[in-house]
N, C-alpha and C positions, 0 to 999 in steps of 0.2 A: 698785335694782341694774339699770343697763343691760342689755338683752338683747345676745347674741352675733348677729351677722348676716353673712352674705355678700351683696355687692351686685353683681348682674349687670348687664351693659350695658344701659341703659334701651333699651327697644324703639323708644321714638320718636325715637331718633337714629340708627338705623340706616338705611343707604341700600342700596337694590336693588342687588345686585352688578354688573348689567350696564348701569346708567345712565350711569356715567363711561365705560365701554367702549364705548357706543354713540357718544357725543360723540367719544371719541378717534377712532374708526373713521371717523366722517364727516370730521373735520378731515385724517386721514391721506390721504383720496382727494383731497385739494387744493380740495374745495368749501369755501363759506363758514364759518368757525369761528364758530358762533353763541353759544357758551358760553365759550370760551376766548380768550386774548389772540392777536393775530397771531403769525406765526412769526418776525417780526423782532426783533432782540436786545431783552431786557427789562431795563432799568436798574432796575427797581423792585424792591430787595434785601429789603423786608419786607412782610408783609400784616399788617393791622389787622382784627379782626372787624366784622362790620356793626354800626350803631348801632341796636341793638334793645333795648329797656328793659323790655318787658312779660314780666319774669321772674317764676316762681312766687314767691308772698308768702307765708311762714309756712304752708307746708301740703305740701310734699313731700320725698321722699329726698334730693334735691341740696342741702338745707340741712345742713351738716356741718361739723365743725371739728376740727383736731387736739386730742386730749385735753388737752394742755398749754396750749391756748389758749382753753379754754371760757369762762373769766371774761371775757377780752377780748372774745370773741365775744358773749357774753350782754348785755353793756352795749350794744353797738351793736344787737343785736337788739331789746331793749326800748326803746331810744330811737327805732326806726324804728317809729312808732304806726299807721301806715295804708299801703296800697300806692302811693297818688300819692306820698307822702314818698319811698317807696323809689325810684320812677321818676324823681323830680326830682333825687334825690341820685346815681342812676346817670348822668343826663345830665351833671352837673357833673364826674363822675370821668371819663367817657368823653372829653368835652372836655378836661380835664387832661392824659390820657394822649396825646391826638392833638397838643395844644399842645407837650408835651414832646417828642414825635417830630419835629415840625416844627421846633422850636428847635434839635434836634441835627443837623437837615439829613438826617434819615434819609429815602432815597427809599421811598415805600410805595404800594401800593394798598390800597383797602378792600374787603372780601368783601361781595358784593352791595350796593354803596353805594346804587342807585337804589331798593331795596327796604326799607331801613331807615327810620329817623326823618326826616321830610321836612326840618325846619328843619336838624337837624345835617347831613343830607345836603347841603344847600344850601350850608352853611358849610364843610363838607369841600370841596365842589367849587370854591368860591371861593378855598380855600387851595391849589388845584392838584392835588388828589387824584383818581385815577381810580379805576375799579370792576374788580373781578375777578368776573365773573357766573358763577353755578353753576346747574345744571340742576335745582332744586327749586322745586316750587309753594308750599311754606311754609318759612319760616324754622326751622332746626333747630339743634341745640345746637352743632355744629362750626362753623356758620357765624359763630356769635358768638363762639366760642372756636377759632380757626383753627390753633392749636398742634396739636390733635388729628387734623389732616387726615393728615399724614404728618411725616416728618423728613428733612431734606435735609442730607446729610452731604457738604459740598462737598470736604473734604479727599480723600474716598474716590470722588467723583463718583458718589455713590449716593443713591437715595432710598427710604427705608423707608415703605411706603404701609399705613395702617391696614387690615388684612385683614378686619376686621368691619364696615367701612363700605362700602368700595367697592374694585373692581379695575381695575387698568389691563391691557389685553390686550397688553402688550410686557413683553419681559424687558429690554430696552434701548430708551431714547430718545436719538438722537444720541450714542452712545458712553456715556450715563448708565445705570447698572444700577438696574433697579427691583427692589425685593425686598418681598414681601407678608408682613407679620407683625404680631403685636398690639404690638411696639414701635414701630410706625408710628404708634401713638396717641402724640403727642408729649410728653403730661404724664407719661408712663413712663419718659422719658429726659431726662437733662442731658447736654448736648454742648457742648464747646469744643474747637475745632482737632482734634486726633486723639485727644483723650479722651473716653470715654463711660461714664456710669454709668446703669445699667438697673435698674429696680425688680424686685425678686422677692419671692416670699411668704416670710416669715420661717422657716418650717418645711420649706421646699424649696430651700434654697440651692444643695444638691449635686445637685438633680434638677430644673434650671430648664427650663420649657418653652422650645421654640425654641431649645435649646442648639446646633442646628446653626448658627443664624444667628449666634450669638456667635462660632463658629469661622471663619465666613465673613468677619465683621468683623474678626477679628484677622488672618486671611490678608490682609485688605486693608492692615493696618499701623495699624489702630486699637487703642487702648490701652482695654479694656473691664474695667469693674468693676462690681460688684453692691451695690444698697443695699436692705436689707429694708424692705418697705411699713410705713408709720406706722400708728399706731393712731388712729382717728377716732371721734367721737361723731356719730351721727345725732341731729338736734334735733327735738323735738316742735313743733307749732304754738304752743306757749307758751314754748319756748325750752329745755325739760327735756331732760336727757340720756336719750334714747329707745333707744339700741342703740349698741353698739360694733362696729366693723368694721376691716378693714385696707384702706386707700385704696392703690391702685395707682399713683397720680400722685405720683411723689417731687418734682415740681416745686413742689408746694404746702409741702414742707418745706425745701428749700435751693435753692441756685444754684451752679453750677459756672462759676467765673472764671478768665479768664488773667490772672495778675498782672503788675505792673509789673517783677518779678523773672524773667519769662519761664516762671515754672512755673504749676501749676493748683492751684486752690484751691476747697474747698467750704465755702459759708457755710452753716451748718445752724441751724435752729431749735432754741433753747437748751432747749426743753421737749420735744424729739422723743423718742418712745417707740415701742418695737416690741416683738415677741416674741408668743409664742402668746396668743390671745385670752383664753383661761382663766386664764393666768398672765403677765400683762405684766412685761416687764423694767423695771427702774428708768430713769430719765433717764440716770444715769451710766453703767450698763452698755449701755444702747441706744446712746449717743453713742461708747462705746468699741469697740463693734462695728462702728460705720460707719467710725471711725478705722482700725481693723484692715483692713477691706475696701479702704478707699481707698489704704492704704499699698502695697497689692499693685500698683497702677499709679501711684504716686508722686503722689497727690492729698493735700494738707494739708487738714485740716479745721479750721475756725474757727467758734466758738460765740460769740455775743453774751453779754456779762456778765449780763444782765438777761433776763427774759421779755419776749417781744416786747409791745410797746404797742400795735401796730397788726396785725390779723389777717393771717396770710401775707405778713408783711413781707419775708422772706428770697426771696420770689418775684421775682427781678429778671431783667432781661435785658441781656445784653452785647453790644454791636455789633462789627463786624469791626475798628473802629479802636480798640478797648480800652475805650471808654466804656460806662458803665453806667447804665440807668435804673431806679430804684426809686420806691415810694411815699414820700410826705413822712410825718412824724409819728413815726418811730421812731429816735431818735438813736444807740441803740446798734448797730442794724443798719448804719446809715450809717457809723459810725465803723469797725465791723469791715470793711466793704467798701473804705471809703477807704483803710485802712491797706493793703489789698491792691492795689488799682488805683491809687491816688493820689488825694487830693481833687479834684484838677483834672479828673478823668475821672468824677466822680459828677454825676448829674443827677436830679432829683426832681420828681415832679408837684406842682403847687402847691396841692392839695389831697389828703388822706390818702385811700387806695383802700380803703374799708371796706366799701361796700355789695356789690361784686362778689364779695368772700370769703364774706359771709354769705349772700347770696341767689342767687348764681351759682355758688358753690362754687370760685371762680376767683381766681387772682392775676394780676398783670401778665403774668406769662410765658405765661399762657393765652390772652390776648387778641392777642399779637404773636407772630408766627412768621417765619423765613426763607423768604422766596418760593421755591417749589421750581420754579425756572425749566425745567428739562427736560419738566416735565408741562406747565405753563400756557403755555409759548411754545416748545416744541420738538417739536410735533405736526404743523407745516405742511410 
């Protein structure tokens, strides 16, 4: 029987609160901006994480998977027999993601490009990619997965900053509102246009932390709904079910898409489960609960007909022009998403993304994020 566990924010990904503030204050004086981009208009609309592949291999708490995806994950876990095999496969997956972004014509910067894998960095520079430099001596979790730095709500001209990682010492930057909140950790949020889904503890839907932030977002015209955290298994070094916990990152369970019909649609893991750790709800009851919550803000829920054949396959990224990037290898998720946005708007990686979900605890959505332009280029 797996143990029940609560997972705190890992200490090694926290950033001293005044580090970013110091950099911001330096650039505010008009001196050389050592870490941030120049204050000229930045047309790089997305960020991709640093090409860093030395992830922990079969030994720490970041190896976890939604409870309904355990068998799929275990197969990948067992097939990856040594750390060099993991590293090699991660390189292939990263290159596949970057190729797909370039094929889509997405303008992007790479987080700390110069400090990642040298050969991959050389290839990215040859493709015209530039770097977003950050002020840290060692590469940490959210440089690899920049979705968790902040959430840029373009519709409301607002940036939600992850309050446990860093602090921006301004309430506004050139008219853009800065809000510090745990929902600045982007995996906790699904955002599309003026619709947002926020993760919440299943037992605390009516007493959500940061409820004042929700009120502020609604006052800005955002339509905000709540999704209960999904149940996950932590994996032992042998891939056994070691413990069960609520994962706060709802982007590992689904994607919020703007459909060709103009409406908003949530593509949800068909084996999604939530509820109290000691008495989990069934898949059907869990999904029905999500449907009910989404109806409140007119979001339609779609569930693939079969269990996911690729871990975290529902973690997709939709760009401003409506096109969607997803992993290859899961035809049911592809069909579900294509019905929503149109098959002509679907783009897949040329290899399935499986190592990042198992050894990085991350899907596509974690590696790619909207460039928070007011922070990185509005400080001059």
